[in-house]
VOPAGU-2260 file (C-alpha; in pm, 1 decimal, decimal comma):
REM VOPAGU-2260
SITE   aa  ch    i         X         Y         Z
SITE  MET   A    0    -391,4    2871,4    -292,5
SITE  THR   A    1    -768,5    2819,3    -278,4
SITE  ALA   A    2    -941,6    2564,3     -57,1
SITE  ALA   A    3   -1032,7    2359,4    -365,0
SITE  GLY   A    4    -667,9    2349,3    -465,6
SITE  ASP   A    5    -566,2    2233,6    -119,9
SITE  ARG   A    6    -825,6    1954,3    -127,7
SITE  LEU   A    7    -700,5    1846,9    -469,7
SITE  LEU   A    8    -339,7    1838,1    -349,2
SITE  ALA   A    9    -440,0    1647,3     -34,1
SITE  ARG   A   10    -593,4    1363,3    -234,2
SITE  LEU   A   11    -345,1    1368,0    -523,8
SITE  PRO   A   12    -108,8    1093,2    -390,1
SITE  LEU   A   13    -405,0     858,5    -340,3
SITE  VAL   A   14    -530,4     938,7    -689,9
SITE  ALA   A   15    -186,0     846,6    -820,1
SITE  ALA   A   16    -176,5     516,2    -629,1
SITE  TYR   A   17    -532,4     405,5    -707,3
SITE  VAL   A   18    -588,6     537,9   -1059,0
SITE  LEU   A   19    -280,7     680,7   -1230,6
SITE  MET   A   20     -44,1     392,8   -1154,5
SITE  PRO   A   21    -281,6     119,7   -1285,4
SITE  LEU   A   22    -342,9     334,3   -1593,1
SITE  ALA   A   23      34,0     367,7   -1637,1
SITE  VAL   A   24      58,1     -12,5   -1638,0
SITE  LEU   A   25    -214,2     -26,6   -1902,5
SITE  ALA   A   26     -37,5     239,1   -2110,4
SITE  GLY   A   27     290,3      48,9   -2089,8
SITE  ARG   A   28     123,9    -273,7   -2202,0
SITE  LEU   A   29     -50,9    -106,7   -2494,6
SITE  ALA   A   30     269,6      69,9   -2601,0
SITE  GLY   A   31     480,4    -243,3   -2565,8
SITE  ARG   A   32     709,7     -77,1   -2311,1
SITE  PRO   A   33     722,5    -287,8   -1994,0
SITE  GLU   A   34     996,1     -67,3   -1847,8
SITE  PHE   A   35     745,2     220,3   -1838,7
SITE  SER   A   36     507,4       1,9   -1638,6
SITE  ARG   A   37     779,5     -95,7   -1392,9
SITE  SER   A   38     886,3     264,3   -1334,2
SITE  PHE   A   39     545,3     431,4   -1316,8
SITE  GLY   A   40     329,9     139,2   -1201,7
SITE  PRO   A   41     256,9      28,3    -843,6
SITE  GLN   A   42     601,4    -132,5    -817,5
SITE  GLY   A   43     792,2     179,9    -921,3
SITE  LEU   A   44     914,3     489,8    -738,8
SITE  ALA   A   45     884,1     730,5   -1031,8
SITE  PRO   A   46     531,9     858,8    -942,8
SITE  TRP   A   47     638,8     930,1    -584,8
SITE  LEU   A   48     948,0    1116,4    -701,6
SITE  ALA   A   49     729,3    1319,0    -936,7
SITE  LEU   A   50     491,0    1400,3    -648,9
SITE  ALA   A   51     784,8    1506,9    -433,0
SITE  GLY   A   52     905,1    1740,6    -709,1
SITE  LEU   A   53     555,3    1882,4    -747,6
SITE  ALA   A   54     536,6    1944,2    -373,2
SITE  LEU   A   55     863,9    2137,1    -383,2
SITE  LEU   A   56     737,9    2353,2    -670,1
SITE  VAL   A   57     408,2    2425,1    -495,1
SITE  CYS   A   58     581,5    2519,2    -169,5
SITE  LEU   A   59     823,4    2742,7    -358,9
SITE  GLY   A   60     534,2    2909,4    -541,5
SITE  ARG   A   61     350,8    2969,3    -215,2
SITE  ASP   A   62     659,3    3132,2     -66,1
SITE  ILE   A   63     703,3    3361,4    -367,3
SITE  LEU   A   64     336,2    3465,2    -358,6
SITE  ALA   A   65     355,9    3533,0      14,1
SITE  ARG   A   66     659,6    3754,4     -38,1
SITE  ARG   A   67     485,2    3946,3    -314,4
SITE  ARG   A   68     185,8    4014,7     -88,5
SITE  GLN   A   69     422,3    4148,0     176,7
SITE  ALA   A   70     599,0    4374,8     -76,5
SITE  ARG   A   71     923,4    4185,4     -25,4
SITE  PRO   A   72    1156,4    4082,6    -310,3
SITE  ALA   A   73    1025,6    3754,5    -453,5
SITE  TRP   A   74    1368,3    3651,1    -579,7
SITE  VAL   A   75    1487,5    3608,5    -220,1
SITE  GLY   A   76    1271,4    3296,8    -192,5
SITE  LEU   A   77    1452,4    3145,0    -489,3
SITE  ILE   A   78    1787,4    3143,9    -310,2
SITE  PRO   A   79    1723,4    2835,5     -86,8
SITE  ALA   A   80    1571,4    2644,6    -377,8
SITE  ALA   A   81    1861,1    2730,5    -608,3
SITE  ALA   A   82    2113,7    2633,3    -339,5
SITE  ALA   A   83    1938,8    2300,4    -281,3
SITE  ALA   A   84    1923,1    2228,6    -655,8
SITE  ALA   A   85    2291,9    2311,9    -696,6
SITE  ALA   A   86    2383,4    2087,7    -402,9
SITE  VAL   A   87    2184,5    1795,7    -546,5
SITE  TYR   A   88    2343,1    1848,3    -887,3
SITE  LEU   A   89    2695,1    1851,3    -743,6
SITE  LEU   A   90    2630,9    1544,1    -531,3
SITE  LEU   A   91    2497,7    1353,8    -831,3
SITE  ARG   A   92    2793,5    1462,6   -1044,0
SITE  LEU   A   93    3051,5    1374,4    -781,1
SITE  PHE   A   94    2903,5    1067,8    -616,0
SITE  GLY   A   95    2651,6     946,2    -873,4
SITE  PRO   A   96    2892,5     719,7   -1067,9
SITE  ALA   A   97    3038,8     579,0    -746,7
SITE  LEU   A   98    2691,3     518,0    -603,8
SITE  SER   A   99    2577,1     332,9    -916,0
SITE  GLN   A  100    2875,9      99,7    -884,3
SITE  ALA   A  101    2831,0      37,3    -511,0
SITE  GLN   A  102    2621,5    -275,3    -539,8
SITE  ASN   A  103    2651,1    -344,2    -168,6
SITE  LEU   A  104    2439,2     -35,9     -94,3
SITE  ALA   A  105    2148,6    -151,9    -309,0
SITE  PRO   A  106    1992,5    -378,0     -40,0
SITE  LEU   A  107    2008,2     -99,7     217,7
SITE  LEU   A  108    1847,6     152,3     -17,6
SITE  ASP   A  109    1577,9    -102,6     -98,6
SITE  GLU   A  110    1492,4    -146,8     270,3
SITE  LEU   A  111    1474,8     229,5     321,3
SITE  ARG   A  112    1173,4     261,3      91,8
SITE  LEU   A  113     921,2     218,6     373,2
SITE  PRO   A  114    1059,6     489,1     607,6
SITE  ALA   A  115    1115,7     721,1     310,4
SITE  LEU   A  116     753,1     686,5     197,8
SITE  ALA   A  117     631,8     728,7     556,1
SITE  LEU   A  118     825,4    1056,7     582,4
SITE  PHE   A  119     687,9    1162,2     244,0
SITE  ALA   A  120     330,4    1100,0     361,1
SITE  ALA   A  121     390,7    1289,4     685,2
SITE  ALA   A  122     541,4    1586,7     499,1
SITE  TRP   A  123     259,6    1586,4     242,5
SITE  ALA   A  124      -9,5    1577,3     513,0
SITE  TRP   A  125     168,9    1852,4     706,0
SITE  ASN   A  126     185,6    2086,2     406,3
SITE  PHE   A  127    -134,3    2006,4     214,4
SITE  GLY   A  128    -357,5    1831,8     467,6
SITE  THR   A  129    -499,8    1481,7     461,8
SITE  PRO   A  130    -762,2    1346,0     224,8
SITE  ARG   A  131   -1103,1    1246,8     352,1
SITE  ARG   A  132   -1217,1     894,6     421,4
SITE  GLU   A  133   -1476,9     925,8     148,9
SITE  ASP   A  134   -1200,8    1012,0    -101,2
SITE  LEU   A  135   -1021,3     690,1     -15,5
SITE  ALA   A  136   -1341,6     487,9     -44,0
SITE  ARG   A  137   -1435,4     641,1    -379,3
SITE  LEU   A  138   -1088,8     579,5    -523,5
SITE  GLY   A  139   -1107,6     221,0    -400,0
SITE  ALA   A  140   -1440,7     186,3    -580,4
SITE  ILE   A  141   -1281,9     311,3    -903,7
SITE  LEU   A  142    -994,6      64,1    -867,9
SITE  GLY   A  143   -1241,6    -215,0    -788,8
SITE  ALA   A  144   -1435,0    -137,0   -1107,3
SITE  ILE   A  145   -1109,7    -146,5   -1308,2
SITE  LEU   A  146   -1023,3    -489,9   -1165,7
SITE  VAL   A  147   -1371,4    -624,8   -1241,0
SITE  LEU   A  148   -1343,8    -497,7   -1599,1
SITE  ASP   A  149    -997,7    -655,2   -1629,7
SITE  PHE   A  150   -1131,2    -987,9   -1500,4
SITE  LEU   A  151   -1428,0    -989,0   -1739,7
SITE  LEU   A  152   -1225,3    -888,9   -2046,4
SITE  THR   A  153    -960,5   -1149,5   -1966,4
SITE  ALA   A  154   -1225,4   -1421,9   -1931,5
SITE  ILE   A  155   -1383,6   -1318,0   -2262,9
SITE  MET   A  156   -1051,4   -1309,5   -2449,3
SITE  ALA   A  157    -924,5   -1636,3   -2300,1
SITE  ARG   A  158   -1267,4   -1807,1   -2314,3
SITE  GLN   A  159   -1212,0   -1933,1   -1962,4
SITE  VAL   A  160   -1187,2   -1800,6   -1609,8
SITE  VAL   A  161    -839,9   -1661,3   -1543,0
SITE  LEU   A  162    -762,9   -1594,6   -1177,4
SITE  GLY   A  163    -684,7   -1229,0   -1122,9
SITE  GLY   A  164    -747,6   -1124,4   -1482,4
SITE  GLY   A  165    -450,8    -974,3   -1663,4
SITE  PHE   A  166    -571,7    -857,7   -2005,8
SITE  LEU   A  167    -555,4    -491,2   -1901,4
SITE  LEU   A  168    -313,6    -482,8   -1609,4
SITE  GLY   A  169    -119,8    -809,8   -1613,0
SITE  GLY   A  170     154,5    -845,6   -1356,5
SITE  GLY   A  171      60,6   -1184,5   -1217,1
SITE  GLN   A  172      14,7   -1263,8    -849,6
SITE  ALA   A  173     238,5    -984,1    -719,8
SITE  SER   A  174      33,3    -717,1    -896,8
SITE  SER   A  175    -295,6    -871,9    -779,4
SITE  ASP   A  176    -177,4    -876,2    -418,3
SITE  THR   A  177     -67,6    -511,7    -433,5
SITE  LEU   A  178    -395,2    -391,6    -583,1
SITE  ALA   A  179    -593,3    -607,3    -339,1
SITE  PHE   A  180    -415,1    -448,0     -44,6
SITE  LEU   A  181    -503,5    -104,5    -180,7
SITE  LEU   A  182    -866,2    -218,9    -194,5
SITE  CYS   A  183    -847,3    -339,9     165,4
SITE  LEU   A  184    -728,4       4,2     273,6
SITE  ALA   A  185   -1027,2     155,6      94,1
SITE  LEU   A  186   -1258,0    -103,3     251,3
SITE  SER   A  187   -1133,8       7,3     592,9
SITE  ALA   A  188   -1247,6     360,8     507,9
SITE  THR   A  189   -1607,5     237,9     479,6
SITE  LEU   A  190   -1615,8      75,6     824,9
SITE  ASP   A  191   -1731,6     390,6    1007,4
SITE  ARG   A  192   -2013,5     473,4     769,6
SITE  SER   A  193   -2283,8     368,7    1018,5
SITE  GLU   A  194   -2126,6     536,7    1320,3
SITE  ALA   A  195   -2224,9     891,8    1230,1
SITE  ARG   A  196   -2506,1    1059,0    1417,3
SITE  ILE   A  197   -2442,1    1421,3    1336,9
SITE  GLU   A  198   -2648,2    1726,0    1271,9
SITE  VAL   A  199   -2410,3    1911,2    1041,1
SITE  ARG   A  200   -2471,0    1903,3     668,2
SITE  PRO   A  201   -2278,8    1614,2     506,2
SITE  GLU   A  202   -2037,7    1656,2     220,0
SITE  PRO   A  203   -2224,9    1643,3    -112,7
SITE  ALA   A  204   -1962,1    1429,9    -286,4
SITE  PHE   A  205   -1976,5    1137,6     -45,7
SITE  GLU   A  206   -2220,5    1156,3     240,4
SITE  ILE   A  207   -2189,9     963,4     563,0
SITE  SER   A  208   -2528,5     959,5     727,7
SITE  GLY   A  209   -2745,7     743,4     942,3
SITE  PRO   A  210   -2908,9     418,7     834,0
SITE  GLY   A  211   -3129,1     455,6     530,6
SITE  GLY   A  212   -2989,3     790,5     414,5
SITE  ALA   A  213   -2845,2     878,6      76,8
SITE  GLY   A  214   -2495,8     881,1     223,2
SITE  THR   A  215   -2536,2     522,0     338,3
SITE  ARG   A  216   -2640,6     418,9     -11,4
SITE  ARG   A  217   -2338,4     591,1    -168,4
SITE  SER   A  218   -2105,6     442,1      90,8
SITE  GLY   A  219   -2263,3     102,0      30,8
SITE  LEU   A  220   -2205,1     133,2    -344,6
SITE  ALA   A  221   -1837,5     206,0    -289,0
SITE  ARG   A  222   -1817,5     -89,1     -49,1
SITE  TRP   A  223   -1969,2    -331,9    -297,2
SITE  LEU   A  224   -1744,0    -213,7    -580,9
SITE  ILE   A  225   -1441,7    -260,8    -355,3
SITE  LEU   A  226   -1556,3    -611,3    -260,9
SITE  ALA   A  227   -1621,6    -694,1    -626,1
SITE  GLY   A  228   -1267,7    -587,6    -713,4
SITE  LEU   A  229   -1128,0    -803,5    -433,7
SITE  PHE   A  230   -1316,4   -1109,1    -556,0
SITE  ALA   A  231   -1205,5   -1036,7    -914,3
SITE  SER   A  232    -840,8   -1018,0    -804,8
SITE  PHE   A  233    -850,4   -1363,5    -639,3
SITE  SER   A  234    -571,7   -1241,0    -410,2
SITE  ARG   A  235    -548,4   -1475,2    -113,1
SITE  SER   A  236    -398,5   -1213,3     113,5
SITE  GLY   A  237    -654,7    -955,0       3,8
SITE  LEU   A  238    -950,6   -1188,3      52,8
SITE  LEU   A  239    -818,1   -1295,8     393,2
SITE  ALA   A  240    -780,4    -934,8     506,0
SITE  ALA   A  241   -1122,1    -839,5     366,5
SITE  GLY   A  242   -1288,0   -1134,9     538,8
SITE  ALA   A  243   -1132,8   -1037,2     871,1
SITE  LEU   A  244   -1242,0    -674,8     829,2
SITE  ILE   A  245   -1598,6    -773,8     748,1
SITE  LEU   A  246   -1631,6   -1027,4    1027,6
SITE  PHE   A  247   -1466,1    -841,6    1314,3
SITE  LEU   A  248   -1496,6    -468,1    1242,3
SITE  GLU   A  249   -1801,4    -407,5    1024,3
SITE  ARG   A  250   -2137,7    -327,7    1171,3
SITE  GLY   A  251   -2455,8    -488,2    1049,5
SITE  PRO   A  252   -2640,5    -818,6    1070,9
SITE  LEU   A  253   -2419,1   -1107,3    1172,0
SITE  GLN   A  254   -2571,0   -1328,7     902,3
SITE  GLU   A  255   -2461,7   -1088,4     627,6
SITE  ARG   A  256   -2111,3   -1055,7     768,1
SITE  LEU   A  257   -2076,8   -1432,3     803,7
SITE  ALA   A  258   -2197,6   -1483,4     446,2
SITE  LEU   A  259   -1940,0   -1237,4     309,8
SITE  PHE   A  260   -1667,9   -1391,0     524,2
SITE  CYS   A  261   -1753,2   -1737,7     389,3
SITE  ALA   A  262   -1749,7   -1596,8      36,6
SITE  CYS   A  263   -1395,8   -1465,5      95,1
SITE  ILE   A  264   -1286,9   -1806,3     225,9
SITE  LEU   A  265   -1449,2   -1968,8     -78,8
SITE  GLY   A  266   -1250,7   -1737,8    -306,5
SITE  ILE   A  267    -927,6   -1838,6    -130,5
SITE  TRP   A  268   -1018,4   -2206,4    -167,2
SITE  MET   A  269   -1093,4   -2160,3    -538,1
SITE  SER   A  270    -753,1   -2000,9    -595,9
SITE  LEU   A  271    -583,1   -2291,4    -417,5
SITE  ALA   A  272    -780,8   -2596,7    -524,8
SITE  LEU   A  273    -943,1   -2537,2    -862,3
SITE  PRO   A  274    -733,4   -2595,9   -1177,2
SITE  LEU   A  275    -797,4   -2249,7   -1317,1
SITE  ALA   A  276    -559,0   -2050,8   -1533,7
SITE  ARG   A  277    -355,3   -1769,7   -1381,3
SITE  THR   A  278    -160,1   -1491,9   -1550,4
SITE  ASN   A  279     218,6   -1538,4   -1556,0
SITE  GLY   A  280     213,8   -1859,1   -1359,8
SITE  GLY   A  281     177,4   -1901,4    -987,6
SITE  GLY   A  282     491,5   -1738,5    -850,4
SITE  GLY   A  283     846,9   -1832,3    -772,1
SITE  GLU   A  284     995,9   -2170,5    -690,2
SITE  LEU   A  285    1042,3   -2102,6    -319,4
SITE  GLY   A  286     733,8   -2045,7    -109,1
SITE  LEU   A  287     673,8   -1846,2     204,4
SITE  ALA   A  288     713,8   -2154,1     423,7
SITE  TRP   A  289    1064,8   -2207,4     283,8
SITE  HIS   A  290    1167,2   -1849,4     359,9
SITE  LEU   A  291    1017,2   -1868,6     708,6
SITE  THR   A  292    1214,5   -2182,6     785,6
SITE  ALA   A  293    1531,7   -2030,7     639,9
SITE  VAL   A  294    1506,5   -1711,0     842,3
SITE  MET   A  295    1424,6   -1896,6    1164,6
SITE  GLU   A  296    1723,9   -2124,5    1110,5
SITE  VAL   A  297    1962,2   -1833,8    1060,1
SITE  LEU   A  298    1820,1   -1648,3    1360,1
SITE  ARG   A  299    1868,0   -1962,0    1567,6
SITE  GLN   A  300    2233,2   -1973,6    1469,0
SITE  GLU   A  301    2281,0   -1600,3    1532,3
SITE  PRO   A  302    2073,6   -1500,5    1839,1
SITE  GLY   A  303    2199,4   -1142,9    1823,7
SITE  ALA   A  304    2016,4   -1099,0    1493,0
SITE  TRP   A  305    1686,1   -1092,8    1684,3
SITE  LEU   A  306    1784,2    -744,4    1800,7
SITE  LEU   A  307    2007,7    -612,8    1521,5
SITE  GLY   A  308    1888,0    -805,9    1218,7
SITE  LEU   A  309    2090,4    -988,7     958,1
SITE  PRO   A  310    2343,7    -824,9     720,9
SITE  LEU   A  311    2138,9    -685,0     433,7
SITE  GLY   A  312    2405,5    -752,8     172,7
SITE  GLU   A  313    2457,2   -1119,1     261,1
SITE  PRO   A  314    2237,7   -1421,8     187,4
SITE  VAL   A  315    2021,7   -1547,7     473,3
SITE  ALA   A  316    1977,1   -1912,5     373,4
SITE  LEU   A  317    2331,3   -2043,5     338,8
SITE  ALA   A  318    2284,1   -2281,1     632,3
SITE  MET   A  319    2010,4   -2486,6     466,8
SITE  PRO   A  320    2159,8   -2714,6     197,2
SITE  ASP   A  321    1916,7   -3001,9     256,6
SITE  LEU   A  322    1590,4   -2812,9     286,2
SITE  GLY   A  323    1303,4   -2951,5      84,8
SITE  GLY   A  324    1487,1   -3263,4     -20,6
SITE  LEU   A  325    1672,7   -3078,9    -295,9
SITE  ASP   A  326    2017,4   -3188,6    -406,1
SITE  TRP   A  327    2286,4   -2921,2    -386,9
SITE  ASP   A  328    2644,9   -2910,7    -494,1
SITE  PRO   A  329    2850,1   -3064,4    -207,9
SITE  GLU   A  330    3085,1   -2765,3    -220,3
SITE  ALA   A  331    2799,6   -2515,8    -183,1
SITE  ALA   A  332    2679,7   -2403,1     155,5
SITE  GLY   A  333    2317,9   -2381,8      46,9
SITE  LEU   A  334    2084,7   -2164,2    -154,8
SITE  ALA   A  335    2170,8   -1794,0    -145,1
SITE  VAL   A  336    1852,1   -1597,2     -70,2
SITE  SER   A  337    1887,7   -1232,5      30,9
SITE  VAL   A  338    1665,1   -1033,6     262,4
SITE  PHE   A  339    1498,2    -848,9     -25,0
SITE  ASP   A  340    1389,3   -1184,3    -177,0
SITE  ILE   A  341    1164,4   -1266,2     121,1
SITE  PRO   A  342     798,5   -1251,4       6,6
SITE  SER   A  343     656,9   -1142,2     345,3
SITE  SER   A  344     700,7    -789,6     479,0
SITE  TRP   A  345     682,8    -892,4     845,9
SITE  LEU   A  346     943,7   -1163,3     793,3
SITE  ARG   A  347    1155,2    -928,8     583,1
SITE  LEU   A  348    1150,0    -660,1     853,2
SITE  LEU   A  349    1242,2    -919,1    1114,6
SITE  ALA   A  350    1533,6   -1046,8     906,2
SITE  GLY   A  351    1659,4    -703,1     810,3
SITE  PHE   A  352    1613,3    -503,3    1131,2
SITE  GLY   A  353    1542,2    -753,8    1407,0
SITE  ALA   A  354    1231,3    -760,2    1623,4
SITE  GLY   A  355    1234,2    -380,5    1641,4
SITE  GLY   A  356    1147,0    -349,8    1270,7
SITE  PRO   A  357     800,9    -508,1    1272,8
SITE  GLY   A  358     745,9    -387,9    1629,9
SITE  LEU   A  359     793,6     -24,1    1529,5
SITE  VAL   A  360     552,3     -53,8    1235,6
SITE  LEU   A  361     289,0    -224,7    1451,0
SITE  ALA   A  362     331,2      38,6    1721,5
SITE  GLY   A  363     276,0     315,2    1466,3
SITE  LEU   A  364     -37,9     151,2    1328,0
SITE  LEU   A  365    -175,9      91,1    1676,5
SITE  ALA   A  366    -100,9     450,3    1779,4
SITE  CYS   A  367    -294,0     584,1    1478,1
SITE  ALA   A  368    -589,4     357,0    1557,1
SITE  LEU   A  369    -601,0     454,8    1925,3
SITE  HIS   A  370    -552,8     826,4    1862,1
SITE  GLY   A  371    -819,7     843,0    1591,5
SITE  ARG   A  372   -1065,6     627,5    1791,4
SITE  SER   A  373   -1228,3     486,2    1479,6
SITE  ARG   A  374   -1285,1     149,8    1320,7
SITE  PHE   A  375   -1095,8     284,7    1021,6
SITE  GLY   A  376    -767,7     288,2    1212,0
SITE  PHE   A  377    -817,2     -60,6    1350,3
SITE  GLY   A  378    -914,1    -174,3    1002,0
SITE  LEU   A  379    -580,8     -50,0     868,2
SITE  LEU   A  380    -403,9    -241,1    1145,2
SITE  LEU   A  381    -593,5    -564,8    1076,9
SITE  ALA   A  382    -555,4    -540,4     698,2
SITE  THR   A  383    -181,2    -476,2     727,8
SITE  LEU   A  384    -137,1    -765,5     970,9
SITE  ALA   A  385    -291,8   -1006,9     722,5
SITE  ALA   A  386    -149,1    -869,7     397,3
SITE  ALA   A  387     206,4    -804,7     516,7
SITE  ALA   A  388     227,2   -1157,0     656,2
SITE  LEU   A  389     172,7   -1310,1     311,2
SITE  THR   A  390     303,8   -1044,5      70,3
SITE  PRO   A  391     569,1    -768,4      56,3
SITE  ALA   A  392     294,5    -507,3     100,3
SITE  LEU   A  393     511,4    -278,0     314,1
SITE  HIS   A  394     796,7    -287,1      62,3
SITE  THR   A  395     592,3    -212,3    -250,2
SITE  PRO   A  396     593,9     163,7    -314,9
SITE  ALA   A  397     224,1     201,7    -404,6
SITE  SER   A  398      88,0       2,7    -110,8
SITE  ALA   A  399     340,6     144,0     139,2
SITE  GLY   A  400     274,0     503,2      33,3
SITE  ALA   A  401    -103,4     458,3      37,6
SITE  LEU   A  402     -84,9     296,2     382,3
SITE  ALA   A  403     121,8     584,9     519,0
SITE  LEU   A  404    -129,2     839,3     386,7
SITE  ALA   A  405    -418,8     634,6     525,9
SITE  CYS   A  406    -247,1     626,5     865,9
SITE  ALA   A  407    -212,6    1005,6     857,4
SITE  LEU   A  408    -587,3    1020,0     793,1
SITE  ALA   A  409    -666,2     765,7    1066,1
SITE  TRP   A  410    -462,0     967,6    1316,6
SITE  GLN   A  411    -728,9    1237,3    1308,4
SITE  ALA   A  412   -1052,1    1184,4    1500,3
SITE  PRO   A  413   -1339,8    1194,1    1246,8
SITE  PRO   A  414   -1548,7    1510,4    1288,3
SITE  GLU   A  415   -1872,3    1311,8    1295,2
SITE  GLN   A  416   -1747,9    1119,9    1598,0
SITE  VAL   A  417   -1646,3    1441,1    1774,2
SITE  ARG   A  418   -1991,6    1592,1    1724,3
SITE  SER   A  419   -2172,4    1275,0    1832,7
SITE  ALA   A  420   -1943,7    1181,4    2124,6
SITE  PRO   A  421   -2208,5    1254,9    2393,5
SITE  ASP   A  422   -2448,8    1011,7    2226,3
SITE  GLN   A  423   -2203,7     725,4    2210,5
SITE  ILE   A  424   -2175,7     458,9    2476,2
């Protein structure tokens, strides 16, 4: 396969997460088929399964072409693929009906999304390479422009400001938080734009050059489109993460960074205090504070769960019948809330897998940041700390997959830093 084809395959999963999945949501809304949006949108696994199938076909095609160049029978390469397909077919035929009826396995399979997507990203990067930071930033700019357009069209149609928009994408607060986290990942990719002091010719598509160069202007345009999309989303977790990235990791005048940080805080305050309309209401009946108290109470009663986690198939809040002053049935033990209902990824990992769950994820993020030696890696760590504390960012397929691919990119030391290492302090 040509170098251009490899570059296209390297960035294809990010293109799917940032562009194709939001467009799939729009297509589902226009066609009146919400199930299509759920399967192929940011909350669904269908795009990732399709990418996995495409990867298998590409690898099989490469093997056949390699055998043809070596004058070896090409059909020999089809034997492993045919055996694997037959095995999958037999397993689905034999165990598929039993698996669909095993409701107790559903929570476990739901919690395995994050490691599965992490393995997918590692396998994709191993076979096709990683995308470039500028690819991530440009895709974030495209998504930011889509969110700004959604916000403006929603305000025009509703004749009032609607937090997070919704005319094009809809989805309510959960969708806004997911898309905002994707924008924060792209914002992290712009943090190193002023670190380059290189003599090699920059990439023509997205240059990263010194202050005042054309690459800085292009990088700045992507940055402002990403920030505009974050403000249009009115996602509290996204604005908090973006404010932290700007204040602590960006370079530039302190006054500018403080002004942008205050603007992010103002956006959070507006979403909390102003009586503005919001698509699909403001969320569920139970807030994050309720789930935090419930999980801490159960962990207090079962100290061993700090190491092993709680049973995934059992409710975690049965010991709290009087929480919040609500009246429960005297015969009930409390409100049944399962692990997969927890709206915070860090809390959900703690409840499901013990302290080792969030600790392992944090260790992986920190390892990528230290190995890559770039602000990009530390930006991913900071953005994930903020977003996963307030939203299920690590358990949403689009955000989890994009984060895993971004970590694979952050693991590599940027070439501009390698060339300019002697000049750095």
